[in-house]
C-alpha positions as CSV (number, residue, x, y, z in Angstrom):
1,M,-13.8,-16.0,-20.6
2,T,-13.0,-12.9,-22.7
3,A,-14.6,-9.4,-22.1
4,D,-14.8,-6.9,-24.9
5,L,-14.8,-3.3,-23.8
6,G,-15.7,-2.1,-27.2
7,A,-12.6,0.1,-27.7
8,T,-9.1,0.3,-26.3
9,Q,-9.3,1.8,-22.8
10,R,-7.0,2.4,-19.9
11,I,-7.6,-0.6,-17.6
12,C,-6.7,0.2,-14.0
13,G,-8.7,-2.3,-12.0
14,I,-10.0,-5.8,-12.3
15,S,-11.9,-7.6,-9.5
16,L,-13.2,-11.2,-9.4
17,G,-15.9,-13.0,-7.4
18,W,-15.5,-16.8,-7.0
19,H,-18.2,-19.4,-6.4
20,N,-17.7,-21.2,-3.1
21,G,-14.4,-19.4,-2.6
22,G,-13.0,-20.5,0.8
23,V,-15.4,-23.5,1.0
24,D,-13.2,-26.5,2.0
25,G,-10.3,-24.1,1.7
26,R,-11.1,-23.7,-2.0
27,M,-8.8,-21.4,-4.0
28,Y,-8.8,-20.9,-7.8
29,D,-5.7,-21.0,-10.0
30,Y,-6.1,-18.4,-12.7
31,A,-4.5,-15.9,-15.1
32,V,-5.5,-12.6,-16.6
33,S,-4.3,-11.4,-20.0
34,T,-5.1,-8.4,-22.2
35,S,-5.2,-7.6,-25.9
36,T,-5.9,-4.6,-28.2
37,D,-6.9,-6.7,-31.2
38,G,-8.4,-9.9,-29.7
39,R,-5.7,-12.1,-31.3
40,E,-2.5,-11.5,-29.5
41,F,-2.8,-11.5,-25.7
42,S,-0.2,-10.3,-23.2
43,P,-0.1,-11.7,-19.6
44,L,-1.2,-9.3,-16.9
45,F,-1.5,-11.4,-13.8
46,A,-1.2,-15.1,-12.7
47,G,-1.9,-16.4,-9.2
48,K,-4.5,-17.9,-6.9
49,S,-7.7,-16.4,-5.5
50,L,-8.2,-15.7,-1.8
51,P,-10.2,-18.2,0.2
52,N,-13.4,-16.2,0.4
53,T,-16.4,-15.2,-1.7
54,S,-16.0,-11.5,-1.6
55,L,-15.0,-9.5,-4.6
56,Q,-11.3,-9.7,-4.9
57,P,-9.1,-7.0,-6.7
58,V,-6.4,-8.3,-9.0
59,E,-2.9,-6.8,-8.6
60,L,-2.0,-5.1,-11.8
61,R,-0.4,-2.1,-13.5
62,A,-2.6,0.1,-15.6
63,V,-2.6,-1.0,-19.2
64,G,-4.2,0.0,-22.5
65,A,-6.4,-2.8,-23.9
66,R,-9.8,-3.6,-25.4
67,Y,-10.0,-7.3,-24.4
68,V,-9.6,-8.9,-21.0
69,R,-9.3,-12.6,-20.9
70,L,-9.7,-14.7,-17.7
71,T,-8.2,-18.3,-17.8
72,V,-9.0,-20.6,-14.9
73,N,-7.0,-23.7,-14.3
74,G,-9.3,-25.4,-11.8
75,N,-9.2,-25.0,-8.0
76,T,-8.0,-26.9,-5.0
77,V,-11.1,-29.0,-4.8
78,N,-11.9,-29.8,-8.5
79,D,-11.3,-28.7,-12.0
80,H,-14.3,-26.4,-12.2
81,A,-14.1,-22.7,-13.1
82,S,-16.9,-21.0,-11.3
83,V,-16.8,-17.2,-11.5
84,T,-19.7,-15.2,-10.0
85,E,-18.6,-11.7,-11.1
86,L,-16.0,-10.0,-13.2
87,Q,-15.6,-6.3,-12.6
88,I,-13.3,-4.1,-14.8
89,S,-12.5,-0.5,-14.0
90,A,-11.4,1.4,-17.1
91,S,-11.1,4.9,-18.5
92,A,-11.3,6.2,-22.0
93,A,-8.1,8.3,-21.3
94,P,-5.1,6.9,-23.1
95,A,-2.6,4.9,-21.1
96,G,0.5,6.9,-20.2
97,A,3.2,7.3,-17.6
98,F,1.8,8.1,-14.2
99,V,3.7,10.8,-12.4
100,H,3.4,10.4,-8.6
101,P,3.0,13.8,-6.9
102,G,5.0,12.6,-3.9
103,I,4.1,13.1,-0.2
104,L,7.1,13.2,2.1
105,V,9.8,14.0,-0.4
106,S,10.2,14.9,-4.1
107,K,11.9,13.0,-6.9
108,E,14.5,15.7,-7.0
109,Q,15.4,15.0,-3.4
110,L,15.4,11.3,-3.9
111,D,17.7,11.6,-6.9
112,F,20.0,13.9,-4.9
113,V,20.4,11.3,-2.2
114,K,20.8,8.5,-4.7
115,A,23.7,10.3,-6.3
116,K,25.3,10.8,-2.9
117,I,24.9,7.1,-2.0
118,G,26.4,6.1,-5.4
119,G,29.4,8.2,-4.7
120,G,29.9,6.7,-1.2
121,Q,29.5,10.1,0.5
122,Q,28.5,10.5,4.1
123,P,26.2,10.6,6.0
124,W,24.1,9.3,3.1
125,S,25.9,6.0,2.6
126,K,25.8,5.2,6.3
127,E,22.1,6.0,6.7
128,Y,21.4,3.9,3.6
129,Q,23.1,0.9,5.1
130,L,21.3,1.4,8.4
131,A,18.0,1.5,6.5
132,R,18.9,-1.7,4.6
133,G,19.7,-3.5,7.8
134,S,16.5,-2.4,9.6
135,R,13.7,-4.9,10.3
136,H,11.4,-2.8,8.0
137,A,13.7,-3.7,5.0
138,R,13.2,-7.4,5.3
139,R,12.5,-9.1,2.0
140,D,10.2,-11.6,3.7
141,D,8.2,-8.9,5.6
142,V,4.5,-9.8,5.8
143,A,1.9,-7.2,6.4
144,S,-0.5,-7.5,9.4
145,P,-3.6,-5.5,8.3
146,V,-6.7,-5.4,10.5
147,P,-10.3,-4.6,9.4
148,V,-10.8,-1.8,11.9
149,V,-8.1,0.2,13.6
150,K,-9.0,1.1,17.2
151,C,-6.2,2.9,19.1
152,S,-6.3,5.2,22.0
153,T,-3.6,7.6,23.1
154,P,-1.2,6.3,25.8
155,G,-2.9,8.6,28.3
156,S,-6.4,7.2,27.7
157,K,-5.6,3.6,26.7
158,Q,-5.9,2.0,30.1
159,R,-9.2,3.9,30.8
160,A,-10.5,2.6,27.5
161,L,-9.5,-1.0,28.3
162,D,-11.1,-0.7,31.8
163,L,-14.4,0.2,30.1
164,G,-14.1,-2.7,27.6
165,Y,-12.9,-0.8,24.5
166,E,-10.4,-3.0,22.7
167,Q,-7.3,-1.8,21.0
168,A,-6.6,-3.2,17.5
169,G,-4.0,-2.6,14.8
170,C,-2.1,0.1,16.7
171,S,1.4,-1.3,16.3
172,E,0.5,-3.1,13.0
173,I,-0.5,0.0,11.1
174,V,2.7,1.9,12.2
175,N,5.0,-1.0,11.5
176,D,3.5,-1.6,8.1
177,A,3.5,2.1,7.2
178,N,7.2,2.3,8.1
179,A,8.0,-0.9,6.2
180,A,6.2,0.2,3.0
181,Y,8.0,3.6,3.2
182,T,11.4,1.9,3.8
183,Q,11.0,-0.6,1.0
184,A,9.9,2.2,-1.4
185,L,12.9,4.3,-0.6
186,L,15.3,1.4,-0.9
187,W,13.8,0.5,-4.3
188,H,14.6,4.0,-5.6
189,Y,18.1,4.0,-4.1
190,S,19.1,0.5,-5.2
191,D,16.9,-0.1,-8.3
192,D,16.1,-3.5,-6.7
193,A,12.6,-4.3,-8.0
194,Q,11.9,-6.7,-5.1
195,Y,11.7,-3.7,-2.7
196,A,9.1,-2.2,-4.9
197,E,7.1,-5.4,-5.0
198,N,7.3,-5.7,-1.2
199,G,6.1,-2.2,-0.6
200,R,3.2,-2.7,-3.0
201,R,2.2,-5.9,-1.4
202,I,2.0,-4.3,2.0
203,L,-0.1,-1.4,0.7
204,N,-2.4,-3.8,-1.1
205,A,-2.9,-6.0,1.9
206,W,-4.2,-3.0,3.9
207,A,-6.3,-1.7,0.9
208,R,-8.0,-5.1,0.8
209,T,-8.6,-5.4,4.5
210,L,-9.0,-2.0,6.2
211,T,-12.6,-0.7,6.4
212,A,-12.4,1.9,9.1
213,I,-10.2,3.8,11.6
214,L,-12.3,4.7,14.6
215,F,-11.9,8.2,16.1
216,D,-15.0,10.2,16.7
217,Q,-17.2,7.5,18.1
218,P,-17.7,5.9,20.6
219,R,-17.0,8.4,23.4
220,F,-16.2,8.2,27.1
221,P,-19.1,9.1,29.5
222,D,-17.6,12.6,29.8
223,N,-17.7,12.9,26.0
224,G,-13.9,12.5,25.7
225,Q,-12.5,10.8,22.6
226,I,-11.7,7.1,23.1
227,Y,-9.9,6.5,19.9
228,A,-7.3,8.8,18.4
229,N,-7.6,8.7,14.6
230,G,-4.0,7.7,14.0
231,H,-2.5,10.2,16.4
232,F,-1.7,7.5,19.0
233,A,1.8,7.1,17.5
234,G,4.3,9.6,18.8
235,S,2.0,11.1,21.4
236,S,3.7,9.3,24.3
237,R,6.7,10.5,26.2
238,E,8.1,7.0,26.1
239,P,11.3,6.2,24.1
240,P,10.6,5.8,20.4
241,A,9.9,2.3,19.2
242,G,11.9,0.6,16.4
243,G,9.5,1.9,13.8
244,A,10.1,5.5,14.8
245,R,13.9,5.0,14.9
246,A,13.8,3.5,11.4
247,E,11.8,6.4,10.1
248,R,14.3,8.8,11.7
249,R,17.2,7.0,9.9
250,L,15.3,7.4,6.6
251,R,14.7,11.1,7.3
252,A,18.4,11.5,7.9
253,A,19.0,10.3,4.4
254,V,17.1,13.2,2.9
255,P,19.4,16.2,3.8
256,R,17.7,18.9,1.8
257,Q,14.5,18.3,3.7
258,Y,15.8,17.6,7.2
259,G,19.4,18.7,7.3
260,Q,22.3,16.5,8.1
261,S,21.2,16.0,11.7
262,G,18.0,14.3,10.5
263,R,15.9,16.9,12.2
264,R,13.2,18.5,10.1
265,R,13.7,22.2,9.4
266,P,11.1,24.4,11.1
267,S,10.0,25.9,7.8
268,R,8.7,22.5,6.6
269,P,5.7,21.3,8.7
270,A,5.7,17.6,9.6
271,T,3.6,15.2,7.5
272,P,2.7,11.9,9.2
273,V,3.1,8.7,7.2
274,S,-0.1,6.9,6.3
275,C,-0.4,3.8,4.2
276,T,-4.1,3.1,4.5
277,R,-6.7,3.5,1.8
278,A,-7.4,7.2,1.1
279,P,-10.1,8.8,-1.1
280,A,-9.1,9.8,-4.6
281,R,-7.8,13.3,-5.1
282,R,-10.3,15.7,-6.5
283,G,-9.9,16.1,-10.2
284,S,-7.5,13.2,-10.6
285,P,-8.0,10.5,-13.2
286,P,-10.2,7.6,-11.9
287,C,-7.4,5.1,-12.3
288,D,-4.6,6.7,-10.1
289,V,-2.7,3.8,-8.5
290,A,0.5,3.3,-6.6
291,R,2.5,2.1,-9.6
292,H,6.1,1.2,-10.1
293,H,7.1,4.6,-11.6
294,R,9.4,5.6,-8.8
295,V,6.9,5.2,-6.0
296,W,8.4,7.1,-3.1
297,A,5.4,7.8,-0.9
298,C,2.6,5.8,0.7
299,S,-0.7,5.3,-1.2
300,A,-2.9,2.4,-2.0
301,D,-4.2,0.8,-5.2
302,H,-7.4,2.2,-6.6
303,Q,-10.5,0.3,-5.4
304,P,-13.7,0.5,-7.5
305,A,-16.5,2.2,-5.7
């Protein structure tokens, strides 16, 4: 199947719907390629579909092309190629290098630290090795996304449980956020592309799964807030968990922002890490994605509306 967009455009998203996806464990083996002239095609993605019938986004980097070709090599049940929907998100804007605005740190800060690590200087080299040895830097790390995050503060958690309000995704969202951030930093410092792929995979897993983070509703009988909109982490007086310790090690590796002690300077307000789907920035191109152009902050692949 080949789709003709009429003119070369910046393709930033492709989603596919599969007939009977997930039935009998059915998954399709497929590949996506693109072309500007309809004759020479370049591979863009190859893999297997997820075992469900929902519209599934294809992992890709934005590319300029006019033609999009889908090649299906059968499925786990038979040799049929049954596609129910092909959705392509594109912009007439020319393809070009995406410059990430950064969130926690700037590229200049990252390059500063990278040079210190390359020169074996302390404390940068020590903190870099600590980050590499942390559980959030594992190459086989697997994300654990949940559809709906439901987390109370430590002070209200037991009361919520007593009233039948479950807790879901509380440790998962923190651990995966720290893992994605750790892997992104290590990629910049080491130039090891596997770290970039790991971080992107974690973000995409949450982007495909997360639909809501409960916070305003429901309420306790006295109208108190049951769920805490992400502020559950760090609100306890208990000792920091491994994820918090790992983040502090990473912070210690950015001296111009935090100082050599790893403590943030008072003049810079703290910014919490968040690796869940966020709305597009006002005025930004419709195809902004977390791409491999020195990704150093947490964001998620663009999802078509």
